N, C-alpha and C positions, 0 to 999 in steps of 0.2 A: 504494500500500500504506500501511497505517497500523497502529497498535497495536490489537489486538482486545481480548480478555479478558485480565485479568492478576490475579495474586494474590500475596500474600507471607505467610510465617509465620516466626516466630523463637521459639526456646525456649532456656532456660538449659541444658538437658540434665540428666542425673542426678548429675553429679559436681561441677559448678561452683556457686559461691555467687552469682556475678553473670554477667549476660550482657554480654560485651565485644564482641559483634557489633553493628554498626549497618547501616542500609540506607537507600537512597533509592528511592522509588517516585513519580516525577514524570513520567509519560509526556510525551514520548517518551524520558525518561532514567530508567535503572534502575541501581542499584549495590549491591554488598555489600562491607562492610569488616569485617575480623576483627582486633581490636586485640590488642596484646601489650605487656607491661611489668608491673612490680611494682605492688603495691597496686591502685589504681584507674586506673593510667596507661593500660592497654590500652583501657578503656572511654572514657577521655578522648580518646585518639588516634583511635579509630574515629568518635566523634561529631564531633570537629573536622573530620575528613576528609569525612564525610557532609555536614556543614553547608556546607563549602566548595563542594561540587558544587551545592548548592541555591541558594547565595547569589551565586555568581560569574557574571558576564556576560562570556562570551568574545568578544563583539562579532560580527563578520561571519564568524568561523571556522566551519568545518563538518568533519565526518568525523574522521579521525585527528588533525588539528591541533586541533580543538575538544576532543576527549576528552583528548588529551595536556595541553592547557593547563589543563583542569579538575583533572586529577590533580596537575599540577605546583603548582597553587595549594593543593591539599590538602596536598601535601608541605611547602610553605612554612609553612603554618599550624601543622602538627604539629611541625615542626622548631623553629620559633620558640618555641612553648610549652615544648618539652622543654629548650631552651637557657636559657630564662628562669626555669624552675621546677625546682629540684633534685629535688623529689619525683616529677617525671615524666621525669627524665633517662633517655635511652635508649629511650623508648617509641616505638612505631611501629604500623603497621597494614598489612594487605594491602588491596588494592582491586581489584575487578573491576567494570567499567562497561560498560553497553550503551546505545547511542544509536541510535534508529530514525529514519531520514531517507529517506522514500520507499521504494524497493526495496532499500535498503542498511541494514545494521545495523553500526555501528562498535563494536568491542570494544576497551576499554583495560584493561590488566592489569599488576598488580604483586603478587608473592607467590604463595601457594598456594591462594587461593580459586579457583573455577573458573567458566567459562562453557561450557554445553553447547548443542547444537542437536539437537532431535528432529525428524526428517523421514523420511517414508515408512517408518516402522517401525524406524528405526535411530537410535542415539545417537552423536553425535560430540562429543568433547571439543575445544573450540575453543582453549582456552588451554593453555599449557605451564607446569607448576609451576616456580617459581623456588625450588627446594629442593635441599638437599644430596643427598638420595637420588636425585632426578632427574638431577643432574649425574653421580653415580656410575653410574647406570643407562646414561646416554648414553655414558660412557667405557668401559663394559664391565666395571667393577669389581663391579657387582652384577647378578644375574639378576633378571628380573621377579618371580620367586617370592620372592627375598630382599628385594627392594624393598618388596613388600607387607607384610612382617612386620618391617621394620627399625625398631629403637627410636628412630632419629633422623629419623623421617619429618617431624617438625614443625620441623626446623632449616631455615630459609629463607635464601636467598642475596640477597634483595632485598625491601625494605619501604618504605612511604611514611612519611617523617618521621624516619628514622634518620640521614640525611645531608642536606646543603644542596640537593642535586639528586638526582633519581631517574630511572633509565632505565625508560621506559614502553614496553611492547609495545602497539602500536595498529595495528589492521588492519580491513579491511572484509569483511563477509560478505554475499553476495547473498541476499536473502530471497525466499521463495515464500509464497504464500497457504497458510495452515494450518500453517506452521512454528511450533514451540514453542521458545522460548529459555529456558534455565534458568541462573540465577546462584545460587551457593551457597558457603557457607564450608566449611572442611574438616571441620567437625563432622558434616556429612552424608557426604562422600566417604570418610572414614576408617571410617565405620560401615556404610555401605551400598554394595554393589557396583554397578557400572554397569548390569548386566543388570536388577537390581532397581529402579534408578532409572528405567530405560526402561519397565519393566513398570508402574510406578505412573503415569507420565505418559501412557502409551498407554491404560491402563485408565480414567483420568479426563481424557482429552483435552478433553472438552467441559465439564469442571467443575474448573477449575484451583484453586479453593478446596479441593476435596477432594484434589487431587493434592498440594498443598503440605502439607496436614495429614497425608496418608499418608506422605510422606517424613520429616517431623518424627517421627512416631510410629515409623517404621521405624528411624530412627537411635537413638531412645531404647530401643527394644526390642533393638537390637543392642548396647547398653551405655551410650549417652548420655554418652560420656567428655568431650565438649566442647560448647560452645555450638553451636547449629544454626540457620542462617538459609537460607531458600530463597525465591527470587523466580522466578515463571514468567510469561511473557507470550506471546501468540500474535500472528501477523501476519495481518491481515485485508485484504480489498479496501476501497478508499475507500468511506466511507459505511456500513460494516458494523461500527461500533464497538459492542462489547457489554461494556464494561469492568465488572469486578467485583473490587474489592480490599477486603480486610478483615483484621483481626487474627484469629488462630485459636489455639485450644488444641488440642493433639494429641488424637486419639481412638484407639480400639482397632480401627477398621475398616480395617486395613492389612496389609501384607505379613507373613505368618507365617514363622517360621524364618529370618530374615535372617541370613546368615553375617557374622561380624565379622572383617574383615581384620587389624586391629591396633588397640591402644588409642592414643588421642591424648594427647599430652603438651604441656606448656607450650612455646609457640613462642619461638625465639630466632633472631637474624639472624647469619649468617656470610657475609662477602663471598666471591664465587666463587673468588678467588685463595687463600683460606684453607681451602678444602674439604679438601685432603689433610691439613692439620694437625689438623682437627677429627674426621675420620673415625676411628671405632673399630670393631673387629669386633663384630658382633651377638652378644649373650650374655655379653660380657665385663663385669666389675664396673664398668668405666669407662663403659660405654655409656649407662646411665641417668644417670650423673653429668654427662656432657657434655651430654646432651639437656636435662636439667632445670636445669642450672646449680647442681646440688647437690653436696655432698661425696660421696666414694665411700662405698659401703654400710658399715654398722657392722662386718660381718665383715672387710671389706677394711681398715678402720681398725684393727681389733684386730691383724690380721696385720702391719700397718705398725708399730704401737707395739711389738709383740713383737720384730720385727726390729731396731728402733732400740735396745731394751733389751739385746738380745744383743750388738749392735755396741758399745754403751757398756760392757758388762761386759768384753768382750774388750779394749777400749781401756784400761780400768782395770787389768786383770791385767797387760797389757804395761807400763803405767806403773809399777806396783809392782815388777814384775820388774826393770825398768830401774834403779829407785832402789836396790834391794837388791844389785845387782851391784857 
């Protein structure tokens, strides 16, 4: 088996000023990285991580050991830059990697970007989101319906570059001829449902350029709240390479009426052991504040100020009363 056709597309989306996603298309290696951090730090983190994959020679390693080694090197570079440059302090990136070796595809994963497999008319999510919402879903504190709409969907529990070492999920998937593997940032999966992703890939199975364009356009049509990056590649028999990779602008020939699960917000990292402290009830004034690292809403601030003034007034009255006794 070998890599057959492949394509990628990346778009800033409708709400962001910069594209902080980066990608690697270097068959048999593919990767998506979704950067996070203030100013341009997210863009720097994802680019450093992508460059590490392309520039690092892991020697004789293969499979999960090779992919883990590559991601660890990406982590080292991002963390070193964040430690040395105060303007990038705290930056990090997700990273989802696919390495094709014969009949096996090794997936390496950190964060909430995703890898999917399309086979025999079905879509399988291969990776597990390292996110606060997924942790709460697994523990039973959220229902699947609540998880879909939760305002803290973009709070992740693991990222490349935020700590000296990173825990990498790495595993092997047995590949069949005709399989389509899809790597994407959450700018796609937060805007387009799995059924619609499958529909696009199945519809354009023989034209992955069109498939990736279709998915980018669908995410933008659904709101385009975040940067969107999609890589798709097929598995072919040896000697049947029909590679086709190019940059694409989204077009309008794609899914109509795509439902929007929930808006995407700025990513932040919370260690798994701190999930309980960070979790807030959906719909509360604090929910958006925690997710975006912003202060509580203006209305909430007004209520807080009024409460403090009332308390100060009571204290002043008590003080005067005490002095007059």
